N, C-alpha and C positions, 0 to 999 in steps of 0.2 A: 275696557270695562274693568273695574276693580274686582278683585277676588274676595274682598271682604263681604261676609254674609249680609250685613245691614245694607251696604251699598248695592249689592245684587238685588235684594228685596225691593229697595227703593226704585231701582231701574225697572223691575217687573211691574211695580205699582204704576210708575209713570207711563209705561207702554200700555198697560190695561186701561188707564184713564184716557189716554189718547184714543184708543180704539172705541171705547164707550162714547166719548164725545163725538167721534167721527161718524158713528152710525145713528146717533140719537136723532129722532125725527124722521128717519128714512122709512119708507114703506118697504115691504118685502120685495116688491118689484124694483124699486129704486136701488135697493141694496144689491139685488142680483144683477142689475144692469151696470153697476159701477165696476169698471175694469180695474180699479185700484183696490178692490176688496180682497180680503184673504180668501183662501179656497175653503170655505165652509159649506158643506153640503149635508 
């Protein structure tokens, strides 16, 4: 990963978008049962 601030921010944006897209439409139960989820409690 690049050390340039703009590229770092772009990477953070891309990761955030991926996570939002991944959980969109899931119920709380589906999210909790998904073994690939992050450890959010």
